A tleap script that builds the chain and sets N, CA, C and O, in Angstrom:
source leaprc.protein.ff14SB
mol = sequence {
  NMET THR TYR LEU ASN GLN MET SER ASP ILE
  LEU PHE ALA ALA PHE ALA LEU LEU THR VAL
  PHE GLY ALA TYR LEU ALA VAL ARG ARG SER
  VAL MET LEU MET HIE SER VAL LEU GLY LEU
  ALA VAL CYS MET LEU GLY ILE SER GLY LEU
  TYR LEU PHE LEU GLY SER MET PHE LEU ALA
  MET MET GLN VAL LEU ILE TYR ILE GLY ALA
  LEU CYS VAL VAL LEU VAL PHE GLY ILE MET
  VAL SER TYR THR PRO GLN GLU ILE ASN ARG
  ARG HIE ILE THR GLY LYS HIE MET PRO LEU
  ALA LEU ALA ALA CYS ILE MET ALA ALA VAL
  PRO MET GLY LEU LEU VAL ALA ASP ALA GLY
  TRP GLU THR SER LYS VAL PHE PRO SER GLY
  CASP
}
set mol.1.N position { -3.059 8.920 -41.241 }
set mol.1.CA position { -2.811 9.600 -39.991 }
set mol.1.C position { -4.010 9.503 -39.062 }
set mol.1.O position { -3.846 9.435 -37.844 }
set mol.2.N position { -5.196 9.497 -39.615 }
set mol.2.CA position { -6.404 9.401 -38.814 }
set mol.2.C position { -6.489 8.038 -38.143 }
set mol.2.O position { -6.964 7.929 -37.013 }
set mol.3.N position { -6.034 7.006 -38.829 }
set mol.3.CA position { -6.051 5.663 -38.267 }
set mol.3.C position { -5.166 5.582 -37.018 }
set mol.3.O position { -5.542 4.944 -36.035 }
set mol.4.N position { -3.988 6.229 -37.054 }
set mol.4.CA position { -3.090 6.227 -35.903 }
set mol.4.C position { -3.675 7.012 -34.732 }
set mol.4.O position { -3.502 6.626 -33.576 }
set mol.5.N position { -4.359 8.099 -35.023 }
set mol.5.CA position { -5.004 8.861 -33.961 }
set mol.5.C position { -6.109 8.052 -33.294 }
set mol.5.O position { -6.246 8.068 -32.071 }
set mol.6.N position { -6.887 7.353 -34.091 }
set mol.6.CA position { -7.949 6.519 -33.526 }
set mol.6.C position { -7.370 5.372 -32.715 }
set mol.6.O position { -7.893 5.024 -31.656 }
set mol.7.N position { -6.285 4.785 -33.217 }
set mol.7.CA position { -5.656 3.682 -32.507 }
set mol.7.C position { -5.069 4.151 -31.177 }
set mol.7.O position { -5.160 3.444 -30.173 }
set mol.8.N position { -4.473 5.330 -31.166 }
set mol.8.CA position { -3.919 5.840 -29.911 }
set mol.8.C position { -5.028 6.179 -28.916 }
set mol.8.O position { -4.865 5.980 -27.713 }
set mol.9.N position { -6.138 6.683 -29.406 }
set mol.9.CA position { -7.271 6.941 -28.509 }
set mol.9.C position { -7.819 5.647 -27.928 }
set mol.9.O position { -8.180 5.594 -26.752 }
set mol.10.N position { -7.880 4.611 -28.742 }
set mol.10.CA position { -8.369 3.311 -28.270 }
set mol.10.C position { -7.408 2.720 -27.246 }
set mol.10.O position { -7.845 2.180 -26.229 }
set mol.11.N position { -6.104 2.817 -27.502 }
set mol.11.CA position { -5.112 2.306 -26.549 }
set mol.11.C position { -5.171 3.060 -25.218 }
set mol.11.O position { -5.105 2.454 -24.148 }
set mol.12.N position { -5.296 4.381 -25.297 }
set mol.12.CA position { -5.394 5.157 -24.070 }
set mol.12.C position { -6.636 4.771 -23.287 }
set mol.12.O position { -6.568 4.594 -22.071 }
set mol.13.N position { -7.754 4.640 -23.955 }
set mol.13.CA position { -8.995 4.260 -23.275 }
set mol.13.C position { -8.881 2.855 -22.682 }
set mol.13.O position { -9.392 2.604 -21.591 }
set mol.14.N position { -8.221 1.945 -23.385 }
set mol.14.CA position { -8.060 0.584 -22.863 }
set mol.14.C position { -7.197 0.570 -21.608 }
set mol.14.O position { -7.529 -0.107 -20.635 }
set mol.15.N position { -6.083 1.318 -21.624 }
set mol.15.CA position { -5.222 1.365 -20.440 }
set mol.15.C position { -5.923 2.063 -19.279 }
set mol.15.O position { -5.785 1.647 -18.128 }
set mol.16.N position { -6.671 3.118 -19.576 }
set mol.16.CA position { -7.398 3.818 -18.518 }
set mol.16.C position { -8.483 2.923 -17.925 }
set mol.16.O position { -8.661 2.889 -16.708 }
set mol.17.N position { -9.203 2.203 -18.771 }
set mol.17.CA position { -10.228 1.287 -18.273 }
set mol.17.C position { -9.622 0.138 -17.476 }
set mol.17.O position { -10.199 -0.300 -16.480 }
set mol.18.N position { -8.469 -0.351 -17.906 }
set mol.18.CA position { -7.784 -1.405 -17.159 }
set mol.18.C position { -7.391 -0.910 -15.767 }
set mol.18.O position { -7.519 -1.641 -14.785 }
set mol.19.N position { -6.916 0.322 -15.688 }
set mol.19.CA position { -6.537 0.903 -14.409 }
set mol.19.C position { -7.756 1.071 -13.507 }
set mol.19.O position { -7.712 0.709 -12.331 }
set mol.20.N position { -8.825 1.609 -14.041 }
set mol.20.CA position { -10.038 1.818 -13.245 }
set mol.20.C position { -10.652 0.479 -12.845 }
set mol.20.O position { -11.130 0.337 -11.720 }
set mol.21.N position { -10.650 -0.496 -13.736 }
set mol.21.CA position { -11.191 -1.813 -13.407 }
set mol.21.C position { -10.384 -2.475 -12.297 }
set mol.21.O position { -10.957 -3.084 -11.394 }
set mol.22.N position { -9.065 -2.362 -12.355 }
set mol.22.CA position { -8.235 -2.930 -11.302 }
set mol.22.C position { -8.478 -2.263 -9.959 }
set mol.22.O position { -8.528 -2.932 -8.927 }
set mol.23.N position { -8.629 -0.942 -9.975 }
set mol.23.CA position { -8.922 -0.234 -8.726 }
set mol.23.C position { -10.287 -0.628 -8.186 }
set mol.23.O position { -10.445 -0.804 -6.978 }
set mol.24.N position { -11.280 -0.771 -9.065 }
set mol.24.CA position { -12.613 -1.196 -8.640 }
set mol.24.C position { -12.565 -2.606 -8.064 }
set mol.24.O position { -13.200 -2.890 -7.048 }
set mol.25.N position { -11.821 -3.476 -8.707 }
set mol.25.CA position { -11.701 -4.846 -8.219 }
set mol.25.C position { -11.013 -4.881 -6.860 }
set mol.25.O position { -11.394 -5.658 -5.985 }
set mol.26.N position { -9.997 -4.036 -6.687 }
set mol.26.CA position { -9.251 -4.032 -5.434 }
set mol.26.C position { -10.053 -3.446 -4.286 }
set mol.26.O position { -9.894 -3.877 -3.144 }
set mol.27.N position { -10.902 -2.482 -4.560 }
set mol.27.CA position { -11.555 -1.763 -3.472 }
set mol.27.C position { -12.985 -2.234 -3.231 }
set mol.27.O position { -13.359 -2.471 -2.082 }
set mol.28.N position { -13.772 -2.372 -4.250 }
set mol.28.CA position { -15.203 -2.582 -4.053 }
set mol.28.C position { -15.663 -4.037 -4.172 }
set mol.28.O position { -16.547 -4.461 -3.428 }
set mol.29.N position { -15.099 -4.782 -5.061 }
set mol.29.CA position { -15.653 -6.091 -5.360 }
set mol.29.C position { -14.995 -7.231 -4.603 }
set mol.29.O position { -15.424 -8.378 -4.729 }
set mol.30.N position { -13.972 -6.948 -3.827 }
set mol.30.CA position { -13.228 -8.044 -3.228 }
set mol.30.C position { -13.695 -8.308 -1.814 }
set mol.30.O position { -13.728 -7.412 -0.970 }
set mol.31.N position { -14.053 -9.552 -1.573 }
set mol.31.CA position { -14.378 -9.990 -0.225 }
set mol.31.C position { -13.122 -10.590 0.396 }
set mol.31.O position { -12.875 -10.440 1.592 }
set mol.32.N position { -12.347 -11.259 -0.415 }
set mol.32.CA position { -11.117 -11.872 0.057 }
set mol.32.C position { -9.937 -10.945 -0.215 }
set mol.32.O position { -9.919 -10.214 -1.205 }
set mol.33.N position { -8.967 -10.989 0.670 }
set mol.33.CA position { -7.801 -10.120 0.554 }
set mol.33.C position { -6.966 -10.458 -0.679 }
set mol.33.O position { -6.347 -9.570 -1.267 }
set mol.34.N position { -6.943 -11.713 -1.069 }
set mol.34.CA position { -6.167 -12.118 -2.246 }
set mol.34.C position { -6.738 -11.472 -3.511 }
set mol.34.O position { -5.985 -11.150 -4.430 }
set mol.35.N position { -8.048 -11.281 -3.567 }
set mol.35.CA position { -8.649 -10.615 -4.720 }
set mol.35.C position { -8.267 -9.140 -4.750 }
set mol.35.O position { -8.130 -8.561 -5.827 }
set mol.36.N position { -8.094 -8.528 -3.587 }
set mol.36.CA position { -7.638 -7.141 -3.545 }
set mol.36.C position { -6.229 -7.009 -4.103 }
set mol.36.O position { -5.933 -6.054 -4.821 }
set mol.37.N position { -5.362 -7.954 -3.780 }
set mol.37.CA position { -3.999 -7.922 -4.318 }
set mol.37.C position { -4.025 -8.121 -5.834 }
set mol.37.O position { -3.255 -7.486 -6.555 }
set mol.38.N position { -4.897 -8.992 -6.315 }
set mol.38.CA position { -5.039 -9.170 -7.762 }
set mol.38.C position { -5.513 -7.881 -8.413 }
set mol.38.O position { -5.012 -7.502 -9.471 }
set mol.39.N position { -6.474 -7.203 -7.793 }
set mol.39.CA position { -6.938 -5.920 -8.320 }
set mol.39.C position { -5.832 -4.879 -8.327 }
set mol.39.O position { -5.727 -4.085 -9.262 }
set mol.40.N position { -4.999 -4.878 -7.279 }
set mol.40.CA position { -3.861 -3.962 -7.236 }
set mol.40.C position { -2.898 -4.247 -8.377 }
set mol.40.O position { -2.393 -3.320 -9.008 }
set mol.41.N position { -2.641 -5.513 -8.645 }
set mol.41.CA position { -1.735 -5.872 -9.742 }
set mol.41.C position { -2.305 -5.438 -11.088 }
set mol.41.O position { -1.569 -4.939 -11.940 }
set mol.42.N position { -3.608 -5.623 -11.288 }
set mol.42.CA position { -4.235 -5.213 -12.550 }
set mol.42.C position { -4.178 -3.697 -12.693 }
set mol.42.O position { -3.903 -3.185 -13.778 }
set mol.43.N position { -4.437 -2.979 -11.604 }
set mol.43.CA position { -4.380 -1.522 -11.630 }
set mol.43.C position { -2.966 -1.043 -11.964 }
set mol.43.O position { -2.791 -0.132 -12.774 }
set mol.44.N position { -1.975 -1.646 -11.349 }
set mol.44.CA position { -0.590 -1.259 -11.629 }
set mol.44.C position { -0.179 -1.612 -13.052 }
set mol.44.O position { 0.636 -0.915 -13.658 }
set mol.45.N position { -0.737 -2.684 -13.581 }
set mol.45.CA position { -0.467 -3.031 -14.976 }
set mol.45.C position { -1.059 -1.980 -15.913 }
set mol.45.O position { -0.447 -1.621 -16.919 }
set mol.46.N position { -2.248 -1.492 -15.577 }
set mol.46.CA position { -2.844 -0.417 -16.375 }
set mol.46.C position { -2.041 0.867 -16.312 }
set mol.46.O position { -1.886 1.556 -17.320 }
set mol.47.N position { -1.522 1.197 -15.119 }
set mol.47.CA position { -0.681 2.389 -14.981 }
set mol.47.C position { 0.607 2.214 -15.781 }
set mol.47.O position { 1.097 3.160 -16.397 }
set mol.48.N position { 1.145 1.006 -15.766 }
set mol.48.CA position { 2.326 0.732 -16.576 }
set mol.48.C position { 2.028 0.926 -18.061 }
set mol.48.O position { 2.857 1.453 -18.802 }
set mol.49.N position { 0.865 0.507 -18.483 }
set mol.49.CA position { 0.467 0.731 -19.873 }
set mol.49.C position { 0.329 2.201 -20.207 }
set mol.49.O position { 0.671 2.624 -21.312 }
set mol.50.N position { -0.175 2.991 -19.253 }
set mol.50.CA position { -0.259 4.434 -19.487 }
set mol.50.C position { 1.129 5.062 -19.610 }
set mol.50.O position { 1.350 5.938 -20.447 }
set mol.51.N position { 2.069 4.605 -18.765 }
set mol.51.CA position { 3.445 5.088 -18.894 }
set mol.51.C position { 4.018 4.706 -20.265 }
set mol.51.O position { 4.705 5.504 -20.903 }
set mol.52.N position { 3.731 3.495 -20.704 }
set mol.52.CA position { 4.200 3.046 -22.007 }
set mol.52.C position { 3.572 3.877 -23.122 }
set mol.52.O position { 4.228 4.223 -24.104 }
set mol.53.N position { 2.295 4.187 -22.950 }
set mol.53.CA position { 1.588 5.009 -23.932 }
set mol.53.C position { 2.191 6.406 -24.009 }
set mol.53.O position { 2.235 7.001 -25.086 }
set mol.54.N position { 2.655 6.935 -22.882 }
set mol.54.CA position { 3.254 8.269 -22.859 }
set mol.54.C position { 4.698 8.279 -23.361 }
set mol.54.O position { 5.305 9.341 -23.493 }
set mol.55.N position { 5.243 7.099 -23.639 }
set mol.55.CA position { 6.576 7.035 -24.212 }
set mol.55.C position { 7.695 6.850 -23.208 }
set mol.55.O position { 8.865 7.026 -23.547 }
set mol.56.N position { 7.357 6.499 -21.989 }
set mol.56.CA position { 8.382 6.304 -20.970 }
set mol.56.C position { 8.535 4.807 -20.698 }
set mol.56.O position { 7.902 4.252 -19.800 }
set mol.57.N position { 9.379 4.183 -21.485 }
set mol.57.CA position { 9.596 2.739 -21.372 }
set mol.57.C position { 10.208 2.378 -20.015 }
set mol.57.O position { 9.856 1.354 -19.430 }
set mol.58.N position { 11.123 3.214 -19.513 }
set mol.58.CA position { 11.788 2.935 -18.235 }
set mol.58.C position { 10.786 2.922 -17.089 }
set mol.58.O position { 10.788 1.999 -16.275 }
set mol.59.N position { 9.925 3.941 -17.017 }
set mol.59.CA position { 8.924 3.971 -15.947 }
set mol.59.C position { 7.949 2.803 -16.048 }
set mol.59.O position { 7.533 2.247 -15.032 }
set mol.60.N position { 7.591 2.437 -17.261 }
set mol.60.CA position { 6.677 1.313 -17.441 }
set mol.60.C position { 7.298 0.012 -16.929 }
set mol.60.O position { 6.634 -0.767 -16.245 }
set mol.61.N position { 8.555 -0.218 -17.257 }
set mol.61.CA position { 9.215 -1.443 -16.806 }
set mol.61.C position { 9.465 -1.427 -15.297 }
set mol.61.O position { 9.353 -2.462 -14.640 }
set mol.62.N position { 9.800 -0.268 -14.749 }
set mol.62.CA position { 9.993 -0.183 -13.295 }
set mol.62.C position { 8.673 -0.399 -12.560 }
set mol.62.O position { 8.651 -0.985 -11.477 }
set mol.63.N position { 7.588 0.068 -13.140 }
set mol.63.CA position { 6.258 -0.165 -12.553 }
set mol.63.C position { 5.969 -1.663 -12.497 }
set mol.63.O position { 5.473 -2.170 -11.491 }
set mol.64.N position { 6.280 -2.357 -13.569 }
set mol.64.CA position { 6.037 -3.798 -13.600 }
set mol.64.C position { 6.973 -4.523 -12.638 }
set mol.64.O position { 6.535 -5.388 -11.880 }
set mol.65.N position { 8.250 -4.176 -12.664 }
set mol.65.CA position { 9.216 -4.880 -11.818 }
set mol.65.C position { 9.009 -4.605 -10.339 }
set mol.65.O position { 8.986 -5.534 -9.532 }
set mol.66.N position { 8.858 -3.344 -9.977 }
set mol.66.CA position { 8.800 -2.992 -8.560 }
set mol.66.C position { 7.422 -3.257 -7.975 }
set mol.66.O position { 7.304 -3.953 -6.967 }
set mol.67.N position { 6.385 -2.718 -8.589 }
set mol.67.CA position { 5.067 -2.818 -7.976 }
set mol.67.C position { 4.413 -4.173 -8.194 }
set mol.67.O position { 3.921 -4.786 -7.247 }
set mol.68.N position { 4.406 -4.637 -9.419 }
set mol.68.CA position { 3.755 -5.922 -9.677 }
set mol.68.C position { 4.659 -7.069 -9.267 }
set mol.68.O position { 4.214 -8.024 -8.630 }
set mol.69.N position { 5.924 -6.972 -9.634 }
set mol.69.CA position { 6.836 -8.080 -9.381 }
set mol.69.C position { 7.258 -8.229 -7.947 }
set mol.69.O position { 7.474 -9.352 -7.492 }
set mol.70.N position { 7.385 -7.138 -7.211 }
set mol.70.CA position { 7.891 -7.237 -5.846 }
set mol.70.C position { 6.805 -6.990 -4.810 }
set mol.70.O position { 6.600 -7.812 -3.917 }
set mol.71.N position { 6.117 -5.877 -4.922 }
set mol.71.CA position { 5.146 -5.517 -3.898 }
set mol.71.C position { 4.002 -6.518 -3.821 }
set mol.71.O position { 3.626 -6.944 -2.728 }
set mol.72.N position { 3.453 -6.893 -4.950 }
set mol.72.CA position { 2.339 -7.844 -4.931 }
set mol.72.C position { 2.783 -9.216 -4.448 }
set mol.72.O position { 2.021 -9.910 -3.775 }
set mol.73.N position { 3.999 -9.615 -4.779 }
set mol.73.CA position { 4.508 -10.904 -4.291 }
set mol.73.C position { 4.675 -10.869 -2.776 }
set mol.73.O position { 4.349 -11.843 -2.098 }
set mol.74.N position { 5.177 -9.763 -2.239 }
set mol.74.CA position { 5.319 -9.633 -0.786 }
set mol.74.C position { 3.950 -9.638 -0.110 }
set mol.74.O position { 3.782 -10.255 0.942 }
set mol.75.N position { 2.976 -8.959 -0.703 }
set mol.75.CA position { 1.626 -8.965 -0.131 }
set mol.75.C position { 1.012 -10.358 -0.152 }
set mol.75.O position { 0.379 -10.769 0.821 }
set mol.76.N position { 1.189 -11.083 -1.244 }
set mol.76.CA position { 0.668 -12.451 -1.317 }
set mol.76.C position { 1.353 -13.330 -0.280 }
set mol.76.O position { 0.694 -14.147 0.363 }
set mol.77.N position { 2.654 -13.178 -0.107 }
set mol.77.CA position { 3.361 -13.942 0.912 }
set mol.77.C position { 2.840 -13.602 2.305 }
set mol.77.O position { 2.650 -14.496 3.130 }
set mol.78.N position { 2.610 -12.334 2.571 }
set mol.78.CA position { 2.060 -11.932 3.863 }
set mol.78.C position { 0.678 -12.493 4.106 }
set mol.78.O position { 0.346 -12.854 5.235 }
set mol.79.N position { -0.125 -12.570 3.076 }
set mol.79.CA position { -1.465 -13.152 3.218 }
set mol.79.C position { -1.359 -14.646 3.494 }
set mol.79.O position { -2.115 -15.190 4.299 }
set mol.80.N position { -0.416 -15.311 2.822 }
set mol.80.CA position { -0.296 -16.763 2.987 }
set mol.80.C position { 0.174 -17.153 4.383 }
set mol.80.O position { -0.232 -18.200 4.886 }
set mol.81.N position { 1.018 -16.342 5.027 }
set mol.81.CA position { 1.524 -16.719 6.340 }
set mol.81.C position { 0.673 -16.180 7.481 }
set mol.81.O position { 0.942 -16.496 8.640 }
set mol.82.N position { -0.336 -15.380 7.191 }
set mol.82.CA position { -1.168 -14.828 8.265 }
set mol.82.C position { -2.284 -15.808 8.620 }
set mol.82.O position { -2.538 -16.781 7.910 }
set mol.83.N position { -2.935 -15.517 9.733 }
set mol.83.CA position { -4.032 -16.362 10.198 }
set mol.83.C position { -5.288 -16.087 9.391 }
set mol.83.O position { -5.536 -14.961 8.961 }
set mol.84.N position { -6.070 -17.130 9.195 }
set mol.84.CA position { -7.372 -16.971 8.564 }
set mol.84.C position { -8.386 -16.624 9.643 }
set mol.84.O position { -8.128 -16.872 10.821 }
set mol.85.N position { -9.526 -16.060 9.280 }
set mol.85.CA position { -10.539 -15.767 10.293 }
set mol.85.C position { -11.011 -17.018 11.048 }
set mol.85.O position { -11.371 -16.936 12.222 }
set mol.86.N position { -11.010 -18.159 10.379 }
set mol.86.CA position { -11.413 -19.386 11.058 }
set mol.86.C position { -10.404 -19.764 12.137 }
set mol.86.O position { -10.789 -20.216 13.216 }
set mol.87.N position { -9.105 -19.578 11.851 }
set mol.87.CA position { -8.086 -19.897 12.853 }
set mol.87.C position { -8.165 -18.954 14.049 }
set mol.87.O position { -7.963 -19.374 15.188 }
set mol.88.N position { -8.454 -17.698 13.795 }
set mol.88.CA position { -8.584 -16.744 14.900 }
set mol.88.C position { -9.778 -17.111 15.770 }
set mol.88.O position { -9.693 -17.026 16.995 }
set mol.89.N position { -10.890 -17.519 15.162 }
set mol.89.CA position { -12.063 -17.915 15.946 }
set mol.89.C position { -11.802 -19.189 16.737 }
set mol.89.O position { -12.312 -19.339 17.848 }
set mol.90.N position { -11.011 -20.113 16.181 }
set mol.90.CA position { -10.707 -21.351 16.898 }
set mol.90.C position { -9.821 -21.108 18.103 }
set mol.90.O position { -9.940 -21.808 19.108 }
set mol.91.N position { -8.945 -20.140 18.022 }
set mol.91.CA position { -8.016 -19.881 19.117 }
set mol.91.C position { -8.695 -19.207 20.300 }
set mol.91.O position { -8.185 -19.279 21.418 }
set mol.92.N position { -9.819 -18.564 20.086 }
set mol.92.CA position { -10.539 -17.847 21.143 }
set mol.92.C position { -9.593 -16.921 21.892 }
set mol.92.O position { -9.373 -17.070 23.094 }
set mol.93.N position { -9.044 -15.975 21.170 }
set mol.93.CA position { -8.099 -15.050 21.773 }
set mol.93.C position { -8.836 -14.225 22.815 }
set mol.93.O position { -9.812 -13.539 22.511 }
set mol.94.N position { -8.355 -14.302 24.039 }
set mol.94.CA position { -9.009 -13.611 25.150 }
set mol.94.C position { -8.067 -12.581 25.739 }
set mol.94.O position { -6.951 -12.395 25.254 }
set mol.95.N position { -8.520 -11.914 26.784 }
set mol.95.CA position { -7.720 -10.882 27.416 }
set mol.95.C position { -6.962 -11.374 28.636 }
set mol.95.O position { -6.674 -10.581 29.533 }
set mol.96.N position { -6.624 -12.677 28.699 }
set mol.96.CA position { -5.949 -13.186 29.887 }
set mol.96.C position { -4.512 -12.673 30.002 }
set mol.96.O position { -3.925 -12.718 31.083 }
set mol.97.N position { -3.944 -12.189 28.899 }
set mol.97.CA position { -2.597 -11.640 28.933 }
set mol.97.C position { -2.616 -10.109 28.953 }
set mol.97.O position { -1.589 -9.471 28.720 }
set mol.98.N position { -3.773 -9.527 29.229 }
set mol.98.CA position { -3.889 -8.074 29.210 }
set mol.98.C position { -2.999 -7.396 30.255 }
set mol.98.O position { -2.381 -6.383 29.927 }
set mol.99.N position { -2.895 -7.891 31.496 }
set mol.99.CA position { -1.987 -7.223 32.453 }
set mol.99.C position { -0.530 -7.238 31.988 }
set mol.99.O position { 0.186 -6.256 32.182 }
set mol.100.N position { -0.090 -8.325 31.387 }
set mol.100.CA position { 1.274 -8.404 30.879 }
set mol.100.C position { 1.492 -7.423 29.722 }
set mol.100.O position { 2.538 -6.778 29.646 }
set mol.101.N position { 0.519 -7.310 28.832 }
set mol.101.CA position { 0.624 -6.383 27.715 }
set mol.101.C position { 0.620 -4.940 28.207 }
set mol.101.O position { 1.359 -4.102 27.690 }
set mol.102.N position { -0.209 -4.651 29.201 }
set mol.102.CA position { -0.260 -3.308 29.761 }
set mol.102.C position { 1.061 -2.952 30.442 }
set mol.102.O position { 1.544 -1.828 30.302 }
set mol.103.N position { 1.640 -3.886 31.168 }
set mol.103.CA position { 2.925 -3.646 31.817 }
set mol.103.C position { 4.023 -3.414 30.784 }
set mol.103.O position { 4.880 -2.552 30.983 }
set mol.104.N position { 4.014 -4.161 29.692 }
set mol.104.CA position { 5.016 -3.973 28.641 }
set mol.104.C position { 4.868 -2.607 27.983 }
set mol.104.O position { 5.867 -1.961 27.668 }
set mol.105.N position { 3.638 -2.164 27.775 }
set mol.105.CA position { 3.418 -0.835 27.185 }
set mol.105.C position { 3.907 0.262 28.108 }
set mol.105.O position { 4.522 1.230 27.659 }
set mol.106.N position { 3.636 0.117 29.394 }
set mol.106.CA position { 4.085 1.129 30.350 }
set mol.106.C position { 5.606 1.141 30.429 }
set mol.106.O position { 6.221 2.205 30.493 }
set mol.107.N position { 6.210 -0.043 30.423 }
set mol.107.CA position { 7.672 -0.126 30.499 }
set mol.107.C position { 8.333 0.472 29.256 }
set mol.107.O position { 9.480 0.912 29.327 }
set mol.108.N position { 7.648 0.495 28.145 }
set mol.108.CA position { 8.195 1.107 26.941 }
set mol.108.C position { 7.863 2.596 26.875 }
set mol.108.O position { 8.684 3.386 26.409 }
set mol.109.N position { 6.679 2.990 27.330 }
set mol.109.CA position { 6.240 4.378 27.198 }
set mol.109.C position { 6.931 5.305 28.186 }
set mol.109.O position { 7.215 6.453 27.845 }
set mol.110.N position { 7.212 4.836 29.409 }
set mol.110.CA position { 7.825 5.710 30.418 }
set mol.110.C position { 9.226 6.151 29.994 }
set mol.110.O position { 9.501 7.350 30.040 }
set mol.111.N position { 10.134 5.248 29.583 }
set mol.111.CA position { 11.448 5.741 29.141 }
set mol.111.C position { 11.382 6.643 27.914 }
set mol.111.O position { 12.137 7.611 27.814 }
set mol.112.N position { 10.480 6.331 26.977 }
set mol.112.CA position { 10.355 7.188 25.801 }
set mol.112.C position { 9.843 8.566 26.186 }
set mol.112.O position { 10.309 9.570 25.647 }
set mol.113.N position { 8.894 8.629 27.108 }
set mol.113.CA position { 8.390 9.915 27.570 }
set mol.113.C position { 9.455 10.724 28.280 }
set mol.113.O position { 9.530 11.941 28.107 }
set mol.114.N position { 10.279 10.064 29.077 }
set mol.114.CA position { 11.361 10.764 29.754 }
set mol.114.C position { 12.397 11.283 28.769 }
set mol.114.O position { 12.928 12.380 28.943 }
set mol.115.N position { 12.684 10.507 27.745 }
set mol.115.CA position { 13.629 10.958 26.716 }
set mol.115.C position { 13.104 12.176 25.968 }
set mol.115.O position { 13.854 13.114 25.697 }
set mol.116.N position { 11.827 12.161 25.637 }
set mol.116.CA position { 11.237 13.289 24.912 }
set mol.116.C position { 11.210 14.529 25.797 }
set mol.116.O position { 11.484 15.633 25.326 }
set mol.117.N position { 10.884 14.355 27.073 }
set mol.117.CA position { 10.819 15.500 27.987 }
set mol.117.C position { 12.200 16.090 28.244 }
set mol.117.O position { 12.320 17.294 28.472 }
set mol.118.N position { 13.237 15.272 28.214 }
set mol.118.CA position { 14.587 15.723 28.531 }
set mol.118.C position { 15.389 16.099 27.278 }
set mol.118.O position { 16.587 16.367 27.379 }
set mol.119.N position { 14.765 16.124 26.126 }
set mol.119.CA position { 15.500 16.318 24.877 }
set mol.119.C position { 16.037 17.731 24.709 }
set mol.119.O position { 17.046 17.911 24.027 }
set mol.120.N position { 15.418 18.727 25.291 }
set mol.120.CA position { 15.887 20.104 25.132 }
set mol.120.C position { 15.668 20.621 23.725 }
set mol.120.O position { 16.620 20.969 23.026 }
set mol.121.N position { 14.433 20.670 23.317 }
set mol.121.CA position { 14.104 21.088 21.960 }
set mol.121.C position { 14.428 22.565 21.784 }
set mol.121.O position { 14.161 23.376 22.672 }
set mol.122.N position { 15.000 22.909 20.646 }
set mol.122.CA position { 15.298 24.298 20.328 }
set mol.122.C position { 14.341 24.782 19.249 }
set mol.122.O position { 13.888 24.007 18.407 }
set mol.123.N position { 14.043 26.069 19.289 }
set mol.123.CA position { 13.167 26.625 18.268 }
set mol.123.C position { 13.961 26.829 16.986 }
set mol.123.O position { 15.182 26.982 17.012 }
set mol.124.N position { 13.276 26.829 15.909 }
set mol.124.CA position { 13.920 26.965 14.606 }
set mol.124.C position { 14.390 28.379 14.375 }
set mol.124.O position { 13.705 29.334 14.740 }
set mol.125.N position { 15.555 28.523 13.771 }
set mol.125.CA position { 16.091 29.838 13.435 }
set mol.125.C position { 15.621 30.278 12.050 }
set mol.125.O position { 15.702 31.455 11.697 }
set mol.126.N position { 15.132 29.321 11.280 }
set mol.126.CA position { 14.699 29.643 9.913 }
set mol.126.C position { 13.400 30.426 9.946 }
set mol.126.O position { 13.255 31.421 9.237 }
set mol.127.N position { 12.447 29.981 10.770 }
set mol.127.CA position { 11.167 30.646 10.878 }
set mol.127.C position { 11.075 31.256 12.279 }
set mol.127.O position { 10.696 30.559 13.220 }
set mol.128.N position { 11.407 32.522 12.440 }
set mol.128.CA position { 11.367 33.109 13.784 }
set mol.128.C position { 9.944 33.148 14.325 }
set mol.128.O position { 8.973 33.191 13.571 }
set mol.129.N position { 9.847 33.132 15.636 }
set mol.129.CA position { 8.531 33.030 16.289 }
set mol.129.C position { 7.830 34.372 16.373 }
set mol.129.O position { 6.772 34.454 16.996 }
set mol.130.N position { 8.360 35.417 15.783 }
set mol.130.CA position { 7.673 36.702 15.754 }
set mol.130.C position { 8.268 37.716 16.710 }
set mol.130.O position { 7.657 38.760 16.942 }
set mol.131.N position { 9.434 37.450 17.273 }
set mol.131.CA position { 10.073 38.404 18.195 }
set mol.131.C position { 10.533 39.636 17.445 }
set mol.131.O position { 11.093 40.552 18.048 }
savepdb mol mol.pdb
quit
């Protein structure tokens, strides 16, 4: 029985260290965004191991399928289709379209502001205002 207790303590410590290492890799050690996604995947794998250690096989598998299998793949795809810093520097993005952008913002903000002002908000009946 002592052997099983020691083994469970070792497994818990391994999953906890895997989770902390993945979080450290994702937040502190990554210069590139792809390394942050790798750290996120490692962290989620450690959390999945903790769920498995606690006896929840369903949560562990959903953690792997949803977070590692779907979210990290979507993040990697987003990184692959985005611009690199070198491409942004080559394009020399300037403010020559600033008047057009400002006009578009005003054209969107004015109708939204009028809608909010004309909405006729009512006070809540659940929490009276102190009358």
